C-alpha positions in Angstrom: 92.1 91.6 112.6 95.6 92.9 111.1 97.0 90.7 107.9 99.5 92.8 106.9 102.0 95.5 108.8 103.8 97.9 106.8 106.8 100.0 107.6 108.2 103.0 106.6 112.4 103.0 106.0 114.0 105.9 107.3 113.9 106.5 110.8 111.8 103.7 111.2 113.4 100.7 110.9 116.8 102.5 110.1 118.4 105.6 110.8 118.8 108.2 108.4 122.1 109.3 107.3 123.3 112.6 105.3 125.1 112.2 101.8 124.6 115.5 100.6 128.4 116.3 101.2 129.5 113.5 99.6 127.6 114.5 96.3 128.7 117.9 96.4 132.2 116.4 96.5 131.6 114.1 94.1 130.4 116.4 91.9 133.2 119.2 92.5 135.5 116.2 91.9 134.0 115.1 88.6 133.4 119.2 87.0 137.3 119.5 87.9 138.2 115.8 86.2 136.3 116.6 83.0 137.5 120.1 82.8 134.6 122.1 84.1 136.3 123.3 87.2 133.6 125.0 89.7 134.7 126.6 93.7 132.9 124.1 95.9 130.8 126.6 97.4 129.1 127.7 94.5 128.6 123.5 93.9 127.5 123.6 97.3 125.0 126.7 96.5 123.6 125.3 93.4 123.1 121.6 94.6 121.6 122.9 97.1 119.0 125.4 95.0 118.3 121.4 93.1 117.4 120.0 96.3 114.6 122.4 97.2 113.2 122.5 93.6 112.8 118.4 93.9 111.3 119.3 97.6 108.8 121.6 96.4 107.7 119.3 93.5 107.8 116.2 96.2 105.6 118.7 98.3 103.1 120.3 95.8 102.8 117.1 93.5 103.7 114.1 95.6 105.7 113.4 92.2 108.9 111.7 92.4 111.8 112.6 90.6 114.7 110.4 89.5 118.3 111.1 90.0 119.0 111.8 86.1 116.4 114.8 87.4 118.3 116.3 89.8 122.0 116.0 87.6 121.0 117.7 84.9 119.0 120.4 86.9 122.2 120.9 88.8 124.7 120.6 86.1 122.5 123.5 84.3 122.4 125.9 87.0 126.1 125.2 86.9 125.9 126.2 83.3 128.5 122.9 82.5 128.0 120.3 79.8 129.4 116.4 80.0 129.3 114.0 78.1 126.2 111.1 78.6 129.5 108.7 80.0 130.6 111.0 82.2 126.6 112.1 83.5 126.1 108.7 84.3 129.2 107.7 85.8 128.2 111.1 88.0 124.0 109.7 88.6 125.4 106.3 89.7 128.0 108.2 92.1 125.1 109.9 93.6 122.8 106.9 94.1 125.7 104.4 95.5 126.3 107.6 98.3 124.6 105.1 100.8 127.7 102.7 100.5 130.2 105.0 101.7 128.1 104.9 105.2 125.8 102.2 105.0 122.7 103.2 107.4 122.4 101.1 111.0 119.2 99.3 111.8 117.4 101.4 114.4 116.6 99.6 117.8 114.6 96.3 117.9 113.8 96.2 114.5 115.2 93.4 113.5 113.5 92.3 116.4 110.2 92.9 115.6 110.6 91.8 112.0 111.5 88.5 113.5 108.7 88.2 115.8 106.0 89.3 112.8 107.6 86.4 110.4 104.9 84.0 109.8 102.2 86.1 112.1 101.4 88.3 109.3 102.7 89.9 105.8 105.4 92.5 106.4 105.8 95.7 103.4 108.4 98.4 103.0 106.7 101.6 102.0 109.6 104.3 101.3 110.2 107.1 99.7 113.4 106.9 98.2 115.1 110.0 97.1 117.9 110.1 95.0 119.0 106.7 96.4 117.4 103.7 94.1 115.2 101.8 95.6 117.7 98.9 94.0 120.4 100.4 96.4 118.2 100.3 99.8 117.1 97.0 99.1 120.9 96.1 99.2 121.4 97.7 102.6 118.6 96.0 103.4 119.9 92.6 102.8 123.1 93.7 103.8 121.7 94.1 107.4 119.9 90.2 106.6 116.2 91.7 106.9 115.0 92.0 103.2 114.0 88.4 103.3 111.1 89.2 106.1 109.2 91.0 103.4 106.6 90.2 101.4 106.8 93.6 98.9 109.3 97.0 98.9 107.7 99.7 97.3 109.7 103.0 96.8 108.9 106.0 95.4 111.3 105.9 92.6 110.2 102.8 91.1 106.1 103.7 91.1 106.9 107.6 90.5 105.2 108.7 93.0 106.0 109.4 96.9 104.3 109.5 100.3 101.7 110.5 101.0 100.2 109.7 97.4 97.8 107.0 97.6 99.0 105.4 94.8 102.2 104.1 96.7 99.7 102.7 99.9 97.7 101.3 97.2 100.7 99.0 95.5 101.9 97.7 99.1 98.3 96.9 99.5 97.8 94.7 96.6 100.7 93.5 96.5 100.4 91.9 100.1 97.1 90.9 99.2 94.5 92.5 101.7 92.0 95.2 102.9 93.0 98.4 103.5 91.5 97.6 106.6 93.5 94.7 107.6 97.1 96.3 107.2 98.5 98.6 109.4 101.4 101.4 108.8 103.9 102.3 111.0 106.3 105.0 110.1 108.0 108.2 112.1 106.2 110.9 109.7 102.9 112.5 110.2 102.2 113.6 106.7 103.7 111.5 105.1 102.9 107.8 106.9 100.4 108.2 109.6 98.3 110.7 107.3 98.8 109.0 104.0 97.7 105.5 105.5 94.9 106.7 107.2 93.6 108.4 104.0 93.5 105.0 102.4 91.6 102.9 105.8 94.6 101.6 107.5 95.6 101.2 110.9 98.1 103.3 112.0 101.3 103.7 114.5 103.3 106.9 114.8 106.9 105.7 115.9 107.8 108.8 117.6 111.3 107.9 119.3 112.2 111.9 119.8 109.0 112.3 122.0 107.7 115.2 120.0 104.4 116.7 120.1 101.9 115.9 118.5 100.4 118.4 116.3 96.1 119.2 116.8 96.1 119.6 112.8 95.9 116.6 110.3 95.2 113.1 111.0 95.6 111.8 114.0 97.6 107.7 114.4 95.6 105.3 116.4 98.7 104.7 118.0 101.7 106.6 119.5 105.0 104.6 120.8 108.4 105.2 121.9 109.9 102.2 121.0 109.6 99.8 118.1 109.3 96.9 120.2 105.8 98.4 122.0 104.5 97.3 118.3 104.2 93.6 119.2 102.3 94.4 122.5 99.8 96.2 120.4 99.2 93.6 117.8 98.5 91.7 120.7 94.9 93.5 121.3 
């Protein structure tokens, strides 16, 4: 019996947005204001290098690196030394980029959460990237859906990201259910499906775009093209 359902955040409940261009602009502006100007093309190149390095760490170690480390890395690549106050302001603007263009809900997301409310416990398991969990919770609140979650587990607050078992283990613990009593819904075969399956959870691959299933890795228990289909699965 399924007593809890956990969801991924990006491209499962909310549409992913790209904020790199905005952050590069903020960084270029900050360097100009602080008397260490660099042309935008170089800033863009070094910012991209920093993101690539961080992705490599995430992929190899499943470890979350905070935005402060990203900022220090790219400033080092640019050979720039900012005051603590200026660096803190830069980190804050990087982390709050999401509020310049808040991501919209995926179709049927609110309806599904509302339908599940009271029927089972609902959790959120998300890799947070440059945007920290506290700001992602604000976005959920703005969409008036934060109220449905019994727990919200973000990689920046735990130090590990999906598919690391620690992030799934934390959610299961906070929901106070056994892994076999929980189902995870997400769009990433590697981060969501493999990670949750390894913990013993049931899995639902949200394959909205109709991608071809890879033969390697762990197969999901279910595959859906619309979130509303989840409600039919839970009737079984």
